[in-house]
C-alpha positions as CSV (number, residue, x, y, z in Angstrom):
1,X,-0.1,-0.3,0.0
2,X,1.4,3.8,-1.3
3,X,0.0,6.8,-0.3
4,X,1.7,10.1,-1.2
5,X,2.9,12.7,1.4
6,X,1.4,15.9,1.0
7,X,1.8,19.4,2.7
8,X,-1.2,21.9,3.4
9,X,-1.0,23.5,-0.4
10,X,-1.4,20.0,-1.7
11,X,2.1,20.0,-2.7
12,X,4.0,16.4,-3.3
13,X,6.7,16.1,-0.2
14,X,7.1,11.9,-1.0
15,X,5.7,8.9,-1.3
16,X,5.4,6.2,2.2
17,X,4.9,2.7,0.9
18,X,3.9,-0.1,3.3
19,X,4.6,-4.0,2.9
20,X,3.1,-6.7,5.4
21,X,4.0,-10.4,5.7
22,X,1.0,-10.8,8.0
23,X,-1.5,-10.2,4.9
24,X,-2.1,-10.4,1.3
25,X,-4.8,-7.6,1.3
26,X,-4.7,-4.2,3.1
27,X,-8.6,-2.7,3.5
28,X,-10.2,0.2,2.5
29,X,-9.9,1.4,6.3
30,X,-6.4,0.9,6.5
31,X,-5.8,3.4,3.8
32,X,-8.1,6.0,5.2
33,X,-5.7,5.5,8.7
34,X,-3.0,6.0,7.0
35,X,-3.9,9.0,5.3
36,X,-4.5,10.4,8.4
37,X,-1.9,9.5,10.1
38,X,0.3,10.9,6.7
39,X,-1.0,14.4,7.3
40,X,0.0,14.5,11.2
41,X,2.9,13.7,10.1
42,X,3.1,16.2,7.1
43,X,2.6,19.0,9.5
44,X,5.5,17.5,11.5
45,X,8.2,17.4,8.3
46,X,6.9,21.2,7.5
47,X,7.5,22.2,10.6
48,X,10.9,20.7,10.8
49,X,12.2,22.0,8.0
50,X,11.2,25.5,8.7
51,X,12.8,25.1,12.2
52,X,16.1,24.3,10.5
53,X,15.4,27.0,7.8
54,X,15.3,29.7,10.6
55,X,18.2,28.1,13.0
56,X,20.6,28.2,9.8
57,X,19.7,31.6,9.0
58,X,20.2,32.3,13.0
59,X,23.6,31.4,12.2
60,X,24.8,33.5,9.0
61,X,25.7,36.6,8.5
62,X,23.1,38.4,6.3
63,X,25.4,40.2,4.5
64,X,27.9,37.6,3.4
65,X,26.6,34.6,4.4
66,X,29.2,33.9,6.6
67,X,29.0,32.5,9.7
68,X,27.9,35.1,12.0
69,X,30.0,36.2,15.7
70,X,27.4,33.7,17.5
71,X,28.3,31.2,15.6
72,X,32.1,31.8,15.3
73,X,31.5,31.7,19.3
74,X,30.1,28.2,19.1
75,X,32.6,26.7,16.2
76,X,35.4,28.0,18.4
77,X,34.8,25.8,21.4
78,X,33.6,22.9,20.0
79,X,36.7,22.9,17.8
80,X,38.8,24.0,20.7
81,X,36.9,21.2,22.7
82,X,38.0,18.5,20.3
83,X,41.3,19.7,19.3
84,X,42.7,18.8,22.8
85,X,41.0,16.0,23.1
86,X,42.3,14.6,19.8
87,X,46.1,16.5,20.6
88,X,45.2,18.0,16.8
89,X,45.9,21.6,15.3
90,X,44.0,24.1,15.7
91,X,44.3,28.0,15.1
92,X,42.3,31.4,14.4
93,X,42.8,33.6,12.0
94,X,41.4,37.3,12.6
95,X,41.3,39.9,9.5
96,X,40.4,43.4,9.4
97,X,39.9,45.5,6.0
98,X,42.5,47.9,6.3
99,X,40.9,51.5,5.8
100,X,37.6,50.2,5.6
101,X,35.7,53.2,6.4
102,X,37.1,55.2,3.5
103,X,35.3,53.0,1.0
104,X,32.2,53.6,2.4
105,X,33.0,57.6,2.6
106,X,34.1,57.9,-1.2
107,X,32.2,55.2,-3.1
108,X,29.1,54.9,-0.9
109,X,27.8,52.3,1.6
110,X,26.3,50.2,-1.1
111,X,29.7,49.6,-2.8
112,X,31.0,48.8,0.7
113,X,28.5,46.2,1.3
114,X,29.7,44.6,-2.5
115,X,33.1,44.8,-1.2
116,X,32.6,43.1,1.6
117,X,30.5,40.5,0.5
118,X,33.7,40.1,-2.6
119,X,36.1,39.7,0.2
120,X,33.9,37.1,2.2
121,X,34.4,35.0,-1.1
122,X,38.0,35.0,-1.0
123,X,38.0,34.5,2.7
124,X,36.1,31.7,2.4
125,X,37.6,29.6,-0.2
126,X,40.6,30.4,1.6
127,X,39.1,28.7,4.7
128,X,39.5,25.3,3.1
129,X,36.6,24.0,4.3
130,X,32.9,25.0,5.1
131,X,31.5,26.9,8.0
132,X,34.9,27.6,8.9
133,X,34.4,31.1,7.8
134,X,33.0,33.9,9.5
135,X,32.3,38.0,10.0
136,X,32.4,39.3,13.2
137,X,31.0,42.6,12.6
138,X,31.6,45.7,10.2
139,X,34.9,45.1,7.9
140,X,36.3,42.3,10.7
141,X,36.4,38.4,9.8
142,X,37.9,35.3,11.4
143,X,38.8,31.7,9.9
144,X,39.0,28.9,12.2
145,X,42.0,26.1,10.8
146,X,42.8,23.1,11.5
147,X,46.4,23.6,11.0
148,X,49.9,24.3,13.1
149,X,50.6,27.7,13.4
150,X,53.6,27.9,10.6
151,X,50.3,26.6,7.7
152,X,48.3,28.7,9.3
153,X,50.3,31.6,8.9
154,X,51.3,30.7,5.1
155,X,47.1,30.4,4.7
156,X,46.9,33.9,5.9
157,X,49.6,35.2,3.8
158,X,47.9,33.4,0.8
159,X,44.8,35.4,1.8
160,X,46.2,38.5,2.3
161,X,48.2,38.3,-1.0
162,X,44.5,37.8,-2.9
163,X,42.9,40.6,-1.6
164,X,45.5,42.4,-2.1
165,X,45.3,41.6,-5.9
166,X,41.8,41.7,-6.0
167,X,40.7,44.3,-8.8
168,X,37.4,45.6,-7.1
169,X,37.3,49.1,-8.3
170,X,37.1,50.4,-12.1
171,X,39.1,52.9,-11.2
172,X,41.8,50.8,-10.2
173,X,41.5,51.4,-6.3
174,X,42.9,48.3,-4.1
175,X,42.3,47.2,-0.7
176,X,44.6,45.7,1.8
177,X,44.0,43.4,4.6
178,X,45.8,43.4,8.0
179,X,45.6,39.5,9.7
180,X,46.5,38.1,13.7
181,X,46.9,34.8,13.8
182,X,46.8,32.1,16.9
183,X,47.5,28.5,17.1
184,X,46.1,26.0,20.1
185,X,48.5,25.3,22.9
186,X,50.8,27.4,22.4
187,X,48.9,31.0,22.2
188,X,46.3,29.4,24.7
189,X,44.4,26.6,25.7
190,X,41.0,28.3,26.0
191,X,38.7,30.4,22.9
192,X,38.8,33.7,25.0
193,X,42.7,33.0,25.4
194,X,42.9,32.5,21.6
195,X,40.7,35.1,20.3
196,X,42.3,37.4,22.6
197,X,46.0,36.5,20.7
198,X,45.0,36.6,17.9
199,X,43.6,39.8,18.5
200,X,46.9,40.9,19.9
201,X,48.5,39.8,16.6
202,X,46.2,41.8,14.4
203,X,47.0,45.0,16.6
204,X,50.4,44.6,15.9
205,X,49.9,44.2,12.1
206,X,48.1,47.2,11.9
207,X,50.6,49.2,14.1
208,X,53.5,48.5,11.9
209,X,52.0,49.3,9.0
210,X,48.9,47.0,7.9
211,X,48.9,45.0,5.1
212,X,50.7,42.1,6.6
213,X,50.5,39.5,8.7
214,X,51.5,38.9,12.6
215,X,51.5,35.5,14.7
216,X,51.0,35.7,18.2
């Protein structure tokens, strides 16, 4: 016996098929009962799907579709725990677009948003893994890497270079990015300590002239 799984709008969600080793035929009452049960099942499936969509959206930055600050904090806690248990490397990159306010002032906020989305794409590519890149707010981003410090610094340098080389404006203007790198366990064994170390390294990169990578 088979019955369609329909939502409230009558759209097909799937088909449920039943077989029995106890009887040769199902009755009309069996079919009616199945359809009634499937009506409730369809509502439950739709509600679960809506919840999943809302939950996913709550974890993403609306402009860039990278993970937001809350998702970064959750992911960092989880990855620090796993890395410590498995004695595996973990590095945090904190990146900031240099002089980004001048972009908004010179080109307007619409262009600023476009630039942020393009930079976010470069950052997502550098992360080398899904759900590993984040927008912390404004023009500040973060990346979680399952790499030791030397490899993380190399990845950060590649990202910095790609941002510098990216042609973002018709008038030839370029952007640069400063990046701080911190790694587990030498720069901290807790999430807050790692972020603080990466922030300190980022401040060092800024104070030394910007457009550079510095490690904690």
